[in-house]
Biopython code that builds the backbone (N, CA, C, O; Angstrom):
import numpy as np
from Bio.PDB.StructureBuilder import StructureBuilder

atoms = [
    (1, "MET", "N", (0.825, -1.180, 0.000)),
    (1, "MET", "CA", (0.000, 0.000, 0.000)),
    (1, "MET", "C", (0.875, 1.251, 0.000)),
    (1, "MET", "O", (1.943, 1.296, 0.611)),
    (2, "SER", "N", (0.389, 2.240, -0.696)),
    (2, "SER", "CA", (1.133, 3.486, -0.797)),
    (2, "SER", "C", (0.515, 4.536, 0.113)),
    (2, "SER", "O", (-0.705, 4.627, 0.250)),
    (3, "ASP", "N", (1.393, 5.336, 0.737)),
    (3, "ASP", "CA", (0.921, 6.422, 1.585)),
    (3, "ASP", "C", (0.650, 7.696, 0.785)),
    (3, "ASP", "O", (0.184, 8.695, 1.332)),
    (4, "GLN", "N", (0.945, 7.649, -0.507)),
    (4, "GLN", "CA", (0.755, 8.837, -1.332)),
    (4, "GLN", "C", (-0.728, 9.073, -1.591)),
    (4, "GLN", "O", (-1.492, 8.158, -1.897)),
    (5, "LYS", "N", (-1.096, 10.336, -1.456)),
    (5, "LYS", "CA", (-2.468, 10.718, -1.758)),
    (5, "LYS", "C", (-2.555, 11.001, -3.254)),
    (5, "LYS", "O", (-1.604, 11.517, -3.842)),
    (6, "PRO", "N", (-3.682, 10.670, -3.870)),
    (6, "PRO", "CA", (-3.810, 10.997, -5.289)),
    (6, "PRO", "C", (-3.771, 12.521, -5.468)),
    (6, "PRO", "O", (-4.224, 13.278, -4.610)),
    (7, "GLU", "N", (-3.218, 12.942, -6.605)),
    (7, "GLU", "CA", (-3.137, 14.365, -6.870)),
    (7, "GLU", "C", (-4.535, 14.936, -6.998)),
    (7, "GLU", "O", (-5.397, 14.377, -7.676)),
    (8, "LYS", "N", (-4.736, 16.048, -6.338)),
    (8, "LYS", "CA", (-6.039, 16.703, -6.392)),
    (8, "LYS", "C", (-6.191, 17.386, -7.748)),
    (8, "LYS", "O", (-5.334, 18.171, -8.155)),
    (9, "THR", "N", (-7.265, 17.088, -8.432)),
    (9, "THR", "CA", (-7.488, 17.728, -9.719)),
    (9, "THR", "C", (-8.346, 18.968, -9.517)),
    (9, "THR", "O", (-9.339, 18.940, -8.789)),
    (10, "SER", "N", (-7.961, 20.027, -10.152)),
    (10, "SER", "CA", (-8.664, 21.293, -10.028)),
    (10, "SER", "C", (-9.801, 21.360, -11.037)),
    (10, "SER", "O", (-9.679, 20.889, -12.167)),
    (11, "ARG", "N", (-10.883, 21.939, -10.616)),
    (11, "ARG", "CA", (-11.994, 22.169, -11.535)),
    (11, "ARG", "C", (-11.776, 23.468, -12.286)),
    (11, "ARG", "O", (-12.507, 23.785, -13.225)),
    (12, "GLN", "N", (-10.763, 24.218, -11.867)),
    (12, "GLN", "CA", (-10.471, 25.493, -12.507)),
    (12, "GLN", "C", (-9.956, 25.263, -13.924)),
    (12, "GLN", "O", (-9.226, 24.311, -14.202)),
    (13, "GLN", "N", (-10.358, 26.159, -14.796)),
    (13, "GLN", "CA", (-9.835, 26.189, -16.159)),
    (13, "GLN", "C", (-9.491, 27.635, -16.464)),
    (13, "GLN", "O", (-9.903, 28.543, -15.741)),
    (14, "VAL", "N", (-8.737, 27.849, -17.531)),
    (14, "VAL", "CA", (-8.392, 29.204, -17.938)),
    (14, "VAL", "C", (-9.205, 29.557, -19.169)),
    (14, "VAL", "O", (-9.278, 28.793, -20.132)),
    (15, "TYR", "N", (-9.810, 30.723, -19.116)),
    (15, "TYR", "CA", (-10.627, 31.227, -20.215)),
    (15, "TYR", "C", (-9.961, 32.451, -20.818)),
    (15, "TYR", "O", (-9.368, 33.260, -20.105)),
    (16, "THR", "N", (-10.062, 32.581, -22.127)),
    (16, "THR", "CA", (-9.572, 33.760, -22.823)),
    (16, "THR", "C", (-10.740, 34.723, -22.965)),
    (16, "THR", "O", (-11.803, 34.366, -23.473)),
    (17, "LEU", "N", (-10.522, 35.954, -22.506)),
    (17, "LEU", "CA", (-11.569, 36.967, -22.545)),
    (17, "LEU", "C", (-11.059, 38.200, -23.283)),
    (17, "LEU", "O", (-9.918, 38.623, -23.097)),
    (18, "LEU", "N", (-11.920, 38.769, -24.120)),
    (18, "LEU", "CA", (-11.637, 40.038, -24.783)),
    (18, "LEU", "C", (-12.506, 41.080, -24.089)),
    (18, "LEU", "O", (-13.733, 40.980, -24.097)),
    (19, "VAL", "N", (-11.870, 42.074, -23.492)),
    (19, "VAL", "CA", (-12.577, 43.066, -22.686)),
    (19, "VAL", "C", (-12.448, 44.432, -23.352)),
    (19, "VAL", "O", (-11.342, 44.899, -23.625)),
    (20, "GLU", "N", (-13.590, 45.066, -23.610)),
    (20, "GLU", "CA", (-13.592, 46.426, -24.139)),
    (20, "GLU", "C", (-13.727, 47.387, -22.969)),
    (20, "GLU", "O", (-14.577, 47.203, -22.098)),
    (21, "ILE", "N", (-12.878, 48.422, -22.956)),
    (21, "ILE", "CA", (-12.920, 49.406, -21.871)),
    (21, "ILE", "C", (-13.132, 50.800, -22.441)),
    (21, "ILE", "O", (-12.733, 51.103, -23.566)),
    (22, "GLY", "N", (-13.768, 51.636, -21.637)),
    (22, "GLY", "CA", (-13.941, 53.048, -21.967)),
    (22, "GLY", "C", (-12.923, 53.867, -21.198)),
    (22, "GLY", "O", (-11.991, 53.326, -20.602)),
    (23, "ARG", "N", (-13.111, 55.166, -21.220)),
    (23, "ARG", "CA", (-12.185, 56.062, -20.521)),
    (23, "ARG", "C", (-12.641, 56.328, -19.101)),
    (23, "ARG", "O", (-13.836, 56.385, -18.812)),
    (24, "LYS", "N", (-11.667, 56.491, -18.224)),
    (24, "LYS", "CA", (-11.907, 56.813, -16.824)),
    (24, "LYS", "C", (-10.613, 57.431, -16.302)),
    (24, "LYS", "O", (-9.532, 56.958, -16.650)),
    (25, "PRO", "N", (-10.695, 58.472, -15.477)),
    (25, "PRO", "CA", (-9.455, 59.054, -14.939)),
    (25, "PRO", "C", (-8.588, 57.976, -14.277)),
    (25, "PRO", "O", (-9.077, 57.143, -13.514)),
    (26, "GLY", "N", (-7.295, 58.018, -14.590)),
    (26, "GLY", "CA", (-6.356, 57.080, -13.988)),
    (26, "GLY", "C", (-6.326, 55.712, -14.628)),
    (26, "GLY", "O", (-5.788, 54.769, -14.046)),
    (27, "ASP", "N", (-6.907, 55.582, -15.845)),
    (27, "ASP", "CA", (-6.994, 54.263, -16.473)),
    (27, "ASP", "C", (-5.704, 53.797, -17.143)),
    (27, "ASP", "O", (-5.609, 52.637, -17.544)),
    (28, "GLY", "N", (-4.718, 54.669, -17.271)),
    (28, "GLY", "CA", (-3.439, 54.277, -17.853)),
    (28, "GLY", "C", (-3.398, 54.271, -19.371)),
    (28, "GLY", "O", (-2.368, 53.938, -19.958)),
    (29, "LEU", "N", (-4.498, 54.635, -20.018)),
    (29, "LEU", "CA", (-4.513, 54.709, -21.480)),
    (29, "LEU", "C", (-3.839, 56.002, -21.934)),
    (29, "LEU", "O", (-3.787, 56.968, -21.174)),
    (30, "PRO", "N", (-3.325, 56.032, -23.158)),
    (30, "PRO", "CA", (-2.721, 57.268, -23.672)),
    (30, "PRO", "C", (-3.742, 58.415, -23.667)),
    (30, "PRO", "O", (-4.941, 58.169, -23.798)),
    (31, "PRO", "N", (-3.283, 59.652, -23.518)),
    (31, "PRO", "CA", (-4.185, 60.797, -23.378)),
    (31, "PRO", "C", (-5.247, 60.934, -24.481)),
    (31, "PRO", "O", (-6.378, 61.318, -24.185)),
    (32, "LYS", "N", (-4.917, 60.636, -25.724)),
    (32, "LYS", "CA", (-5.880, 60.839, -26.813)),
    (32, "LYS", "C", (-6.678, 59.577, -27.153)),
    (32, "LYS", "O", (-7.464, 59.579, -28.100)),
    (33, "ALA", "N", (-6.483, 58.519, -26.397)),
    (33, "ALA", "CA", (-7.231, 57.276, -26.641)),
    (33, "ALA", "C", (-8.693, 57.476, -26.256)),
    (33, "ALA", "O", (-9.009, 58.209, -25.319)),
    (34, "THR", "N", (-9.579, 56.810, -26.998)),
    (34, "THR", "CA", (-11.013, 56.889, -26.707)),
    (34, "THR", "C", (-11.492, 55.684, -25.905)),
    (34, "THR", "O", (-12.639, 55.648, -25.459)),
    (35, "GLY", "N", (-10.634, 54.716, -25.725)),
    (35, "GLY", "CA", (-10.947, 53.486, -25.003)),
    (35, "GLY", "C", (-9.888, 52.464, -25.353)),
    (35, "GLY", "O", (-8.784, 52.815, -25.769)),
    (36, "GLY", "N", (-10.229, 51.195, -25.182)),
    (36, "GLY", "CA", (-9.244, 50.174, -25.503)),
    (36, "GLY", "C", (-9.817, 48.776, -25.393)),
    (36, "GLY", "O", (-10.986, 48.574, -25.065)),
    (37, "ALA", "N", (-8.953, 47.824, -25.679)),
    (37, "ALA", "CA", (-9.321, 46.408, -25.570)),
    (37, "ALA", "C", (-8.208, 45.680, -24.839)),
    (37, "ALA", "O", (-7.027, 45.984, -25.003)),
    (38, "LEU", "N", (-8.611, 44.713, -24.031)),
    (38, "LEU", "CA", (-7.666, 43.893, -23.289)),
    (38, "LEU", "C", (-7.899, 42.436, -23.637)),
    (38, "LEU", "O", (-9.041, 41.994, -23.762)),
    (39, "VAL", "N", (-6.826, 41.697, -23.793)),
    (39, "VAL", "CA", (-6.915, 40.242, -23.872)),
    (39, "VAL", "C", (-6.500, 39.748, -22.497)),
    (39, "VAL", "O", (-5.396, 40.025, -22.028)),
    (40, "CYS", "N", (-7.410, 39.006, -21.852)),
    (40, "CYS", "CA", (-7.151, 38.508, -20.502)),
    (40, "CYS", "C", (-7.252, 36.990, -20.467)),
    (40, "CYS", "O", (-8.066, 36.395, -21.173)),
    (41, "TYR", "N", (-6.424, 36.376, -19.645)),
    (41, "TYR", "CA", (-6.529, 34.956, -19.332)),
    (41, "TYR", "C", (-6.977, 34.889, -17.879)),
    (41, "TYR", "O", (-6.286, 35.373, -16.983)),
    (42, "ALA", "N", (-8.138, 34.285, -17.657)),
    (42, "ALA", "CA", (-8.718, 34.273, -16.315)),
    (42, "ALA", "C", (-9.127, 32.864, -15.931)),
    (42, "ALA", "O", (-9.711, 32.131, -16.729)),
    (43, "SER", "N", (-8.812, 32.496, -14.696)),
    (43, "SER", "CA", (-9.202, 31.171, -14.219)),
    (43, "SER", "C", (-10.595, 31.225, -13.614)),
    (43, "SER", "O", (-11.039, 32.258, -13.113)),
    (44, "GLY", "N", (-11.270, 30.088, -13.676)),
    (44, "GLY", "CA", (-12.595, 29.973, -13.084)),
    (44, "GLY", "C", (-13.116, 28.564, -13.260)),
    (44, "GLY", "O", (-12.621, 27.810, -14.098)),
    (45, "VAL", "N", (-14.126, 28.205, -12.463)),
    (45, "VAL", "CA", (-14.730, 26.881, -12.630)),
    (45, "VAL", "C", (-15.613, 26.855, -13.871)),
    (45, "VAL", "O", (-15.900, 25.790, -14.417)),
    (46, "ASP", "N", (-16.042, 28.040, -14.311)),
    (46, "ASP", "CA", (-16.760, 28.164, -15.578)),
    (46, "ASP", "C", (-16.486, 29.569, -16.125)),
    (46, "ASP", "O", (-15.883, 30.405, -15.452)),
    (47, "GLU", "N", (-16.935, 29.805, -17.338)),
    (47, "GLU", "CA", (-16.642, 31.086, -17.973)),
    (47, "GLU", "C", (-17.311, 32.251, -17.237)),
    (47, "GLU", "O", (-16.745, 33.341, -17.162)),
    (48, "ALA", "N", (-18.501, 32.028, -16.701)),
    (48, "ALA", "CA", (-19.198, 33.095, -15.972)),
    (48, "ALA", "C", (-18.380, 33.558, -14.765)),
    (48, "ALA", "O", (-18.282, 34.757, -14.505)),
    (49, "GLU", "N", (-17.794, 32.612, -14.028)),
    (49, "GLU", "CA", (-16.959, 32.987, -12.884)),
    (49, "GLU", "C", (-15.722, 33.745, -13.353)),
    (49, "GLU", "O", (-15.333, 34.735, -12.733)),
    (50, "ALA", "N", (-15.104, 33.296, -14.434)),
    (50, "ALA", "CA", (-13.916, 33.975, -14.960)),
    (50, "ALA", "C", (-14.254, 35.408, -15.354)),
    (50, "ALA", "O", (-13.467, 36.321, -15.107)),
    (51, "VAL", "N", (-15.418, 35.610, -15.963)),
    (51, "VAL", "CA", (-15.847, 36.955, -16.353)),
    (51, "VAL", "C", (-16.078, 37.812, -15.108)),
    (51, "VAL", "O", (-15.607, 38.947, -15.049)),
    (52, "ARG", "N", (-16.791, 37.289, -14.122)),
    (52, "ARG", "CA", (-17.068, 38.058, -12.894)),
    (52, "ARG", "C", (-15.775, 38.491, -12.211)),
    (52, "ARG", "O", (-15.630, 39.647, -11.811)),
    (53, "GLU", "N", (-14.843, 37.560, -12.082)),
    (53, "GLU", "CA", (-13.567, 37.878, -11.424)),
    (53, "GLU", "C", (-12.776, 38.911, -12.218)),
    (53, "GLU", "O", (-12.174, 39.816, -11.639)),
    (54, "THR", "N", (-12.776, 38.778, -13.526)),
    (54, "THR", "CA", (-12.049, 39.721, -14.379)),
    (54, "THR", "C", (-12.630, 41.117, -14.259)),
    (54, "THR", "O", (-11.891, 42.085, -14.086)),
    (55, "VAL", "N", (-13.948, 41.229, -14.349)),
    (55, "VAL", "CA", (-14.594, 42.538, -14.233)),
    (55, "VAL", "C", (-14.297, 43.158, -12.868)),
    (55, "VAL", "O", (-13.993, 44.349, -12.790)),
    (56, "ALA", "N", (-14.378, 42.383, -11.805)),
    (56, "ALA", "CA", (-14.117, 42.901, -10.457)),
    (56, "ALA", "C", (-12.686, 43.434, -10.346)),
    (56, "ALA", "O", (-12.465, 44.514, -9.798)),
    (57, "ILE", "N", (-11.730, 42.687, -10.858)),
    (57, "ILE", "CA", (-10.323, 43.103, -10.762)),
    (57, "ILE", "C", (-10.054, 44.336, -11.617)),
    (57, "ILE", "O", (-9.329, 45.236, -11.194)),
    (58, "LEU", "N", (-10.631, 44.386, -12.812)),
    (58, "LEU", "CA", (-10.414, 45.539, -13.684)),
    (58, "LEU", "C", (-11.055, 46.799, -13.108)),
    (58, "LEU", "O", (-10.518, 47.895, -13.267)),
    (59, "LYS", "N", (-12.187, 46.652, -12.449)),
    (59, "LYS", "CA", (-12.813, 47.812, -11.803)),
    (59, "LYS", "C", (-11.951, 48.299, -10.641)),
    (59, "LYS", "O", (-11.841, 49.505, -10.417)),
    (60, "GLN", "N", (-11.338, 47.372, -9.899)),
    (60, "GLN", "CA", (-10.421, 47.762, -8.820)),
    (60, "GLN", "C", (-9.226, 48.528, -9.368)),
    (60, "GLN", "O", (-8.638, 49.358, -8.675)),
    (61, "ALA", "N", (-8.871, 48.243, -10.624)),
    (61, "ALA", "CA", (-7.740, 48.914, -11.267)),
    (61, "ALA", "C", (-8.177, 50.205, -11.967)),
    (61, "ALA", "O", (-7.435, 50.753, -12.782)),
    (62, "ASP", "N", (-9.378, 50.686, -11.648)),
    (62, "ASP", "CA", (-9.932, 51.927, -12.211)),
    (62, "ASP", "C", (-10.122, 51.885, -13.722)),
    (62, "ASP", "O", (-9.932, 52.894, -14.400)),
    (63, "LEU", "N", (-10.494, 50.733, -14.248)),
    (63, "LEU", "CA", (-10.825, 50.628, -15.663)),
    (63, "LEU", "C", (-12.342, 50.582, -15.820)),
    (63, "LEU", "O", (-13.046, 49.983, -15.007)),
    (64, "ALA", "N", (-12.828, 51.221, -16.876)),
    (64, "ALA", "CA", (-14.266, 51.276, -17.148)),
    (64, "ALA", "C", (-14.625, 50.141, -18.117)),
    (64, "ALA", "O", (-14.529, 50.304, -19.333)),
    (65, "VAL", "N", (-15.031, 49.010, -17.577)),
    (65, "VAL", "CA", (-15.364, 47.842, -18.394)),
    (65, "VAL", "C", (-16.699, 48.088, -19.099)),
    (65, "VAL", "O", (-17.705, 48.391, -18.458)),
    (66, "LEU", "N", (-16.692, 47.954, -20.424)),
    (66, "LEU", "CA", (-17.908, 48.144, -21.212)),
    (66, "LEU", "C", (-18.523, 46.817, -21.641)),
    (66, "LEU", "O", (-19.741, 46.644, -21.604)),
    (67, "GLU", "N", (-17.667, 45.886, -22.049)),
    (67, "GLU", "CA", (-18.158, 44.612, -22.576)),
    (67, "GLU", "C", (-17.085, 43.546, -22.434)),
    (67, "GLU", "O", (-15.892, 43.830, -22.542)),
    (68, "VAL", "N", (-17.524, 42.313, -22.189)),
    (68, "VAL", "CA", (-16.604, 41.181, -22.101)),
    (68, "VAL", "C", (-17.096, 40.098, -23.039)),
    (68, "VAL", "O", (-18.264, 39.709, -23.004)),
    (69, "GLU", "N", (-16.194, 39.618, -23.879)),
    (69, "GLU", "CA", (-16.510, 38.547, -24.833)),
    (69, "GLU", "C", (-15.649, 37.336, -24.501)),
    (69, "GLU", "O", (-14.421, 37.424, -24.502)),
    (70, "GLY", "N", (-16.286, 36.214, -24.219)),
    (70, "GLY", "CA", (-15.561, 34.995, -23.901)),
    (70, "GLY", "C", (-15.193, 34.218, -25.148)),
    (70, "GLY", "O", (-15.990, 34.106, -26.079)),
    (71, "HIS", "N", (-13.973, 33.676, -25.164)),
    (71, "HIS", "CA", (-13.497, 32.875, -26.297)),
    (71, "HIS", "C", (-13.216, 31.434, -25.897)),
    (71, "HIS", "O", (-12.599, 30.690, -26.659)),
    (72, "GLY", "N", (-13.662, 31.031, -24.703)),
    (72, "GLY", "CA", (-13.533, 29.643, -24.282)),
    (72, "GLY", "C", (-12.192, 29.309, -23.662)),
    (72, "GLY", "O", (-11.350, 30.177, -23.433)),
    (73, "THR", "N", (-12.019, 28.018, -23.397)),
    (73, "THR", "CA", (-10.778, 27.514, -22.804)),
    (73, "THR", "C", (-9.749, 27.273, -23.903)),
    (73, "THR", "O", (-10.066, 27.323, -25.091)),
    (74, "ILE", "N", (-8.519, 27.011, -23.489)),
    (74, "ILE", "CA", (-7.463, 26.719, -24.465)),
    (74, "ILE", "C", (-7.810, 25.472, -25.279)),
    (74, "ILE", "O", (-7.553, 25.424, -26.481)),
    (75, "ASP", "N", (-8.394, 24.465, -24.625)),
    (75, "ASP", "CA", (-8.769, 23.243, -25.343)),
    (75, "ASP", "C", (-9.867, 23.524, -26.366)),
    (75, "ASP", "O", (-9.812, 23.028, -27.491)),
    (76, "GLU", "N", (-10.855, 24.315, -25.978)),
    (76, "GLU", "CA", (-11.936, 24.665, -26.906)),
    (76, "GLU", "C", (-11.398, 25.451, -28.092)),
    (76, "GLU", "O", (-11.831, 25.252, -29.227)),
    (77, "GLN", "N", (-10.454, 26.343, -27.822)),
    (77, "GLN", "CA", (-9.880, 27.141, -28.903)),
    (77, "GLN", "C", (-9.029, 26.282, -29.829)),
    (77, "GLN", "O", (-9.059, 26.465, -31.046)),
    (78, "ARG", "N", (-8.276, 25.352, -29.267)),
    (78, "ARG", "CA", (-7.465, 24.453, -30.099)),
    (78, "ARG", "C", (-8.356, 23.601, -30.999)),
    (78, "ARG", "O", (-8.044, 23.385, -32.171)),
    (79, "GLU", "N", (-9.476, 23.116, -30.436)),
    (79, "GLU", "CA", (-10.418, 22.330, -31.241)),
    (79, "GLU", "C", (-10.950, 23.133, -32.420)),
    (79, "GLU", "O", (-11.282, 22.574, -33.465)),
    (80, "ALA", "N", (-11.031, 24.460, -32.242)),
    (80, "ALA", "CA", (-11.511, 25.342, -33.298)),
    (80, "ALA", "C", (-10.388, 25.764, -34.247)),
    (80, "ALA", "O", (-10.619, 26.522, -35.189)),
    (81, "GLY", "N", (-9.161, 25.267, -33.993)),
    (81, "GLY", "CA", (-8.042, 25.542, -34.890)),
    (81, "GLY", "C", (-7.070, 26.613, -34.436)),
    (81, "GLY", "O", (-6.143, 26.945, -35.175)),
    (82, "ALA", "N", (-7.249, 27.163, -33.248)),
    (82, "ALA", "CA", (-6.338, 28.196, -32.753)),
    (82, "ALA", "C", (-4.994, 27.589, -32.365)),
    (82, "ALA", "O", (-4.912, 26.438, -31.937)),
    (83, "GLU", "N", (-3.954, 28.383, -32.523)),
    (83, "GLU", "CA", (-2.613, 27.982, -32.115)),
    (83, "GLU", "C", (-2.086, 29.032, -31.149)),
    (83, "GLU", "O", (-2.402, 30.215, -31.274)),
    (84, "PHE", "N", (-1.283, 28.597, -30.188)),
    (84, "PHE", "CA", (-0.736, 29.494, -29.178)),
    (84, "PHE", "C", (0.770, 29.358, -29.138)),
    (84, "PHE", "O", (1.313, 28.262, -29.284)),
    (85, "ASP", "N", (1.450, 30.496, -28.938)),
    (85, "ASP", "CA", (2.903, 30.429, -28.807)),
    (85, "ASP", "C", (3.252, 30.142, -27.341)),
    (85, "ASP", "O", (2.385, 30.137, -26.467)),
    (86, "ALA", "N", (4.526, 29.908, -27.103)),
    (86, "ALA", "CA", (4.986, 29.520, -25.764)),
    (86, "ALA", "C", (4.680, 30.597, -24.725)),
    (86, "ALA", "O", (4.338, 30.276, -23.587)),
    (87, "GLU", "N", (4.799, 31.863, -25.103)),
    (87, "GLU", "CA", (4.530, 32.956, -24.160)),
    (87, "GLU", "C", (3.059, 32.976, -23.743)),
    (87, "GLU", "O", (2.750, 33.161, -22.566)),
    (88, "GLU", "N", (2.153, 32.786, -24.707)),
    (88, "GLU", "CA", (0.724, 32.749, -24.385)),
    (88, "GLU", "C", (0.400, 31.575, -23.471)),
    (88, "GLU", "O", (-0.348, 31.717, -22.504)),
    (89, "GLU", "N", (0.967, 30.420, -23.784)),
    (89, "GLU", "CA", (0.725, 29.240, -22.949)),
    (89, "GLU", "C", (1.270, 29.432, -21.540)),
    (89, "GLU", "O", (0.659, 28.980, -20.572)),
    (90, "ALA", "N", (2.415, 30.096, -21.419)),
    (90, "ALA", "CA", (2.991, 30.361, -20.101)),
    (90, "ALA", "C", (2.083, 31.291, -19.296)),
    (90, "ALA", "O", (1.908, 31.095, -18.093)),
    (91, "LEU", "N", (1.508, 32.294, -19.946)),
    (91, "LEU", "CA", (0.591, 33.210, -19.255)),
    (91, "LEU", "C", (-0.682, 32.484, -18.820)),
    (91, "LEU", "O", (-1.198, 32.728, -17.730)),
    (92, "MET", "N", (-1.183, 31.595, -19.674)),
    (92, "MET", "CA", (-2.377, 30.812, -19.321)),
    (92, "MET", "C", (-2.083, 29.897, -18.133)),
    (92, "MET", "O", (-2.903, 29.765, -17.224)),
    (93, "LYS", "N", (-0.918, 29.273, -18.148)),
    (93, "LYS", "CA", (-0.533, 28.393, -17.039)),
    (93, "LYS", "C", (-0.404, 29.189, -15.749)),
    (93, "LYS", "O", (-0.809, 28.732, -14.681)),
    (94, "ARG", "N", (0.162, 30.376, -15.861)),
    (94, "ARG", "CA", (0.304, 31.238, -14.678)),
    (94, "ARG", "C", (-1.068, 31.608, -14.111)),
    (94, "ARG", "O", (-1.263, 31.585, -12.896)),
    (95, "ALA", "N", (-2.011, 31.947, -14.982)),
    (95, "ALA", "CA", (-3.367, 32.286, -14.529)),
    (95, "ALA", "C", (-3.981, 31.109, -13.779)),
    (95, "ALA", "O", (-4.646, 31.297, -12.760)),
    (96, "LEU", "N", (-3.760, 29.899, -14.280)),
    (96, "LEU", "CA", (-4.307, 28.708, -13.630)),
    (96, "LEU", "C", (-3.590, 28.430, -12.305)),
    (96, "LEU", "O", (-4.233, 28.189, -11.283)),
    (97, "ASP", "N", (-2.259, 28.465, -12.332)),
    (97, "ASP", "CA", (-1.474, 28.176, -11.125)),
    (97, "ASP", "C", (-1.763, 29.170, -10.000)),
    (97, "ASP", "O", (-1.804, 28.793, -8.829)),
    (98, "GLU", "N", (-1.962, 30.440, -10.360)),
    (98, "GLU", "CA", (-2.163, 31.491, -9.359)),
    (98, "GLU", "C", (-3.641, 31.784, -9.114)),
    (98, "GLU", "O", (-3.982, 32.634, -8.292)),
    (99, "ASN", "N", (-4.523, 31.073, -9.835)),
    (99, "ASN", "CA", (-5.963, 31.328, -9.752)),
    (99, "ASN", "C", (-6.209, 32.830, -9.901)),
    (99, "ASN", "O", (-6.800, 33.468, -9.030)),
    (100, "SER", "N", (-5.745, 33.374, -11.018)),
    (100, "SER", "CA", (-5.741, 34.820, -11.184)),
    (100, "SER", "C", (-6.217, 35.244, -12.574)),
    (100, "SER", "O", (-6.586, 34.424, -13.415)),
    (101, "VAL", "N", (-6.191, 36.557, -12.772)),
    (101, "VAL", "CA", (-6.493, 37.165, -14.062)),
    (101, "VAL", "C", (-5.199, 37.785, -14.566)),
    (101, "VAL", "O", (-4.566, 38.571, -13.862)),
    (102, "ILE", "N", (-4.813, 37.435, -15.772)),
    (102, "ILE", "CA", (-3.607, 37.977, -16.385)),
    (102, "ILE", "C", (-4.031, 38.816, -17.589)),
    (102, "ILE", "O", (-4.732, 38.324, -18.473)),
    (103, "VAL", "N", (-3.607, 40.077, -17.624)),
    (103, "VAL", "CA", (-3.839, 40.913, -18.798)),
    (103, "VAL", "C", (-2.662, 40.663, -19.738)),
    (103, "VAL", "O", (-1.531, 41.063, -19.461)),
    (104, "ALA", "N", (-2.949, 39.999, -20.848)),
    (104, "ALA", "CA", (-1.898, 39.591, -21.775)),
    (104, "ALA", "C", (-1.595, 40.669, -22.804)),
    (104, "ALA", "O", (-0.476, 40.752, -23.311)),
    (105, "GLN", "N", (-2.595, 41.498, -23.115)),
    (105, "GLN", "CA", (-2.407, 42.531, -24.134)),
    (105, "GLN", "C", (-3.381, 43.670, -23.885)),
    (105, "GLN", "O", (-4.535, 43.449, -23.520)),
    (106, "MET", "N", (-2.897, 44.902, -24.087)),
    (106, "MET", "CA", (-3.745, 46.088, -23.975)),
    (106, "MET", "C", (-3.564, 46.901, -25.232)),
    (106, "MET", "O", (-2.444, 47.286, -25.570)),
    (107, "THR", "N", (-4.670, 47.172, -25.940)),
    (107, "THR", "CA", (-4.613, 47.931, -27.172)),
    (107, "THR", "C", (-5.513, 49.159, -27.044)),
    (107, "THR", "O", (-6.727, 49.017, -26.901)),
    (108, "PRO", "N", (-4.931, 50.376, -27.092)),
    (108, "PRO", "CA", (-5.765, 51.578, -27.020)),
    (108, "PRO", "C", (-6.482, 51.818, -28.345)),
    (108, "PRO", "O", (-5.988, 51.447, -29.410)),
    (109, "PHE", "N", (-7.661, 52.447, -28.260)),
    (109, "PHE", "CA", (-8.432, 52.827, -29.449)),
    (109, "PHE", "C", (-8.310, 54.338, -29.627)),
    (109, "PHE", "O", (-8.323, 55.092, -28.654)),
    (110, "PHE", "N", (-8.192, 54.773, -30.889)),
    (110, "PHE", "CA", (-8.144, 56.188, -31.227)),
    (110, "PHE", "C", (-9.167, 56.461, -32.314)),
    (110, "PHE", "O", (-9.382, 55.621, -33.188)),
    (111, "ASP", "N", (-9.807, 57.638, -32.269)),
    (111, "ASP", "CA", (-10.747, 58.009, -33.338)),
    (111, "ASP", "C", (-10.008, 58.527, -34.537)),
    (111, "ASP", "O", (-10.629, 58.889, -35.536)),
]
sb = StructureBuilder()
sb.init_structure("model")
sb.init_model(0)
sb.init_chain("A")
sb.init_seg("    ")
for serial, (resi, resn, name, xyz) in enumerate(atoms, 1):
    if name == "N":
        sb.init_residue(resn, " ", resi, " ")
    sb.init_atom(name, np.array(xyz, "f"), 0.0, 1.0, " ", f" {name:<3s}", serial, name[0])
structure = sb.get_structure()
């Protein structure tokens, strides 16, 4: 008999979210930007939890969240033909390991 406990499997998964933001004082966007978009990797037991956690964290960071679009888990995206580079996969793994939200990319919008 072995004294080793089976490894606990997490129900957490990482979801890719595209977040549209508006302007708000202190948001960190360039002065002439009209808003922006963020690519986030967020952990959650389902996509709804990942969205809720992401919105809460972004609001704490003084960002004006306008809309969140979910793109599924890494497995769902791969099934749809998406490919990820090593840096993206490392960020997704970090989000899962830390049970966190990682902002992978921020793109300002200009008129």
